[in-house]
N, C-alpha and C positions, 0 to 999 in steps of 0.2 A: 465430558459433560457432567457425568455423575459426581465428579470431584469438586465442582463449582457450587458453592452454597447460595444458590439463587434465592432460597427462602430466607436468607439473612440480609438481603439487600435493604438498606435504609433509604427508602425512596424520599424521605423528607430532606435528605442532604443534597438532592440533585434534581428532583422532579420539577422544580420551578425554574430551572436553567435551560432555556430553549437552545442555547448553543450546544450543550452536550446532547440534547435530543437529536438535533440536526446532524451533528458529527457521527453519532453512533448509528442512527438509522441509515445514513448514507453509507457508512462503512459496512453495515450488514448487507446492504444491497450488492455492493461490489464484491465482497468476499464470497457470498453465496452464489454468485454468477461465475465462479471460477471454471465450472464445467464448460462454459461457452468458449473461452479462449484456450482451455486445456486441449480441447479437441483440435484446435488449430495448431497448437504446438506439437501434439502427437503426430498429426499429419505431416507437419513440416520436417520432423526428425525421423521420417520413415527410414528404417534400416538400422537405427541406433536403438537396439532392443533394450539395453540397460536403462537408457534415459527415458524411453517411452514407458517402460514398466514403472520407473520411479514416479514419473508424472502421473500416471493413472492410479497407482496403488498407494502412493504416500502423499505426494504434494496435493493432489486433488481432494482426497478425503479430509486432509488436515485443513485446507483452505475453506472447504464447505463447512467443516465443523466450527471454524472461526465465525462464519456467517450465521450459523444456527445459534451459537452462543450469544452473539451480539443481538440477534433478533429476540431471543428469549429475555435478555436483559432489558431491551427496549420495551417489550410487551409487559414486563413486570412493573417497570417504573411508569410507563405511559400506556396503560391498558386500553384506552379509548382509540389509540392510533390504529388505523386500518392498514396494517403492514402488507397484507397480501395484495390488496388493490393497488397500493402505491408501488409495490415491487413489480407487479405485472406491467404497469405503465412505464416504469424505468426500463424493464427488459425489452419492451417493444421499441423504445427509442435507441437503446444501446446496441441491440443486436445488429443493426445495419452497419455499425462502425467496427464491428469485431470480425475481421476477415483475415484469412491466411496471408493474402497478398500484402497486408500491412506490416508483416513481420520483417525482421532484418534482412538485408541483401545477402548475407551469408549466415551459416549456422553459428560461427564464432561470434559475429557481431550481434546476432540475436541473443546469445548468452551474455554478452557484455551488457546489452540493454536490460536483460532480466536482473543482472546484478544491481543496476540502478533502481529498478522497481522494488527489489527486496530491501535495498538500502532505505528507500522511502517508507516502506511499510514498517520496517524495524524501528526507524526513527520516530514514526508517528505513534506507535504503540509504547515506545519508551517515553515519549513526551506525555502521553495519556497516563501512563503509570505514575509518572512524577507529579502530574497535575491533578489527578482525579480527586474529587471531594468525597468520594464514596468508596469504602474499603473493598467491597466485592468487585466493583469495576476496576479498582487498582490491581486486584489479584488476577482478574481476567486479562487485563492489558499485559501484565507480566507474562502470563502463559503464552499469549499470542506472540509477544515480542520474542520469546525464546524459540518458538517454531519458525518465525520469519528469519531469524538470524541463522538457524540451521539451513533453511532453504537457500539463503544467500551462499552459504558455504558449498552447497551442492552445485548450484549454478556456476559458481566461480571455478570449481573443479572442471565442470563441463567446458567452460570457456577456455581454460588452460589447454585442454585437449584439442579443441578446435582451432585455437590460435596456432598451435604447433602444426596441425594438419594443413591449415590454410595459409601459413606463413604470414599472419596478419601484421602489418606495420603498426607501430604505436599511433601514428597519425590517424589511421582509419578507426582505431579503437577510441581515440580521443573524440573524434567527430561524432561517433555513435553515442558516447556518454553524454556529450553536450546536447545532442538532439533529444535524447530520452529525458534528460533533466528538464528541458523546455516543455516536454509533453506531460510532465507529472500532473499538472492541472488540466487534464484532458477530458475527453467525452465521458468517461465513466464517472469521474468525480462530479462533473457538472450535472449530468443527468440524474445521478443519485441524489444530489442536493435538491435539484429542481422538483423531483417527484416526492421527496420527503416533505419539502416545504409546501407543495401544492396540497398534499393530503392533509396536512395539519392546519393550514390557513385558508385554503380555498382559492387563493390567487398567487401569482408569482411574477416578479419582474427582476431584471438584472441587478438592480440596486441591492436586493436581498442577498444575492450571491457575493457581491462586492463587500457588503457589510460583514458577512460571515468570514470571508477571507481576511478581513482586517482583524477580526477576533482571533483567528488562527495565528496570525503574525504576533499579536499581543501575547498569546499563550506561549508561542515559540521563543520569544525573547527571554522568558524566564525559565522555560523547561526543556527546550530543544537540545538533544544530545549532539552538539556540534562536533565534538572530537570524534565520536563514533561514526557519525554520518560522513564526515570528510574522509576518514580513514577507509571506510568501506567503499565510498564512491570512487576514489582514485586508485584503489587496489588493482583493478584490471590493467592500469597503465604500466605496472611493474617498473616504476621509476627507480633509479639508483638511490641508495639509502639516504645520502645527504640531500639529494634533490627532493626526495619524497618528504623528508622532514620539513624542509623549508616550504614546500608547496602546501602541506597540510596546515602549517601555521598561517600562511597567507590566506588560504581559503576559509579558515575558521574566522579570521578577522573580517574578511569580505562578507561572509554570510551574516555575521552579527550586524555589520554595518547596513546591509541591505534590509534586514528586518527592522532596523531602527529608523 
């Protein structure tokens, strides 16, 4: 936190852009709530001391630090925003959906799902780094992206371990990856946006969320790291080299087409 020049933020470059306010406030809510689902993961991986220690001593502090940094950025640029109240309402809604029984059916498949989550966050912050109109935000997004990419590598290594232990077939891994991709726009993102929007505008309806998602897609068309995201996303399938290359090409084209 001390190395981020918050006092150099040029609010004039971004303060009038509500899209960035909603994106950053929502992200700060989700990141700073990592302790809620980290407890679930630690409980789920009972007996795996190295993984539990990493989750508690490295992953959790780094994710919470992301949330705190984003919160400070939001409060610097939009000082009138009542972050604490909005976050409290978000937490109350989200807590009921964050339960251990919602994790993967096996440890290996849960690690495959975590790879998709980290692919999503790495891609989001890469996109934000490329698109940011404000230099300090660009620097912050770059730092978070680096952490998220490292987290992906750790979860992928854990996945490889449990894939061998559980003799996971590729078909099961594929189904898990698809299911988790479909859940990317799930309760945490929705509730985070809802309460950031409510706190800023006083009312909320679904059309606001749909409009926000359209803006996300527009930004993604220009700045989304398709190559990186596809490579990371299908890595747990461990496809033969030639098949993997062709699959990555097809998925990149498909993703761009869907966004257009």
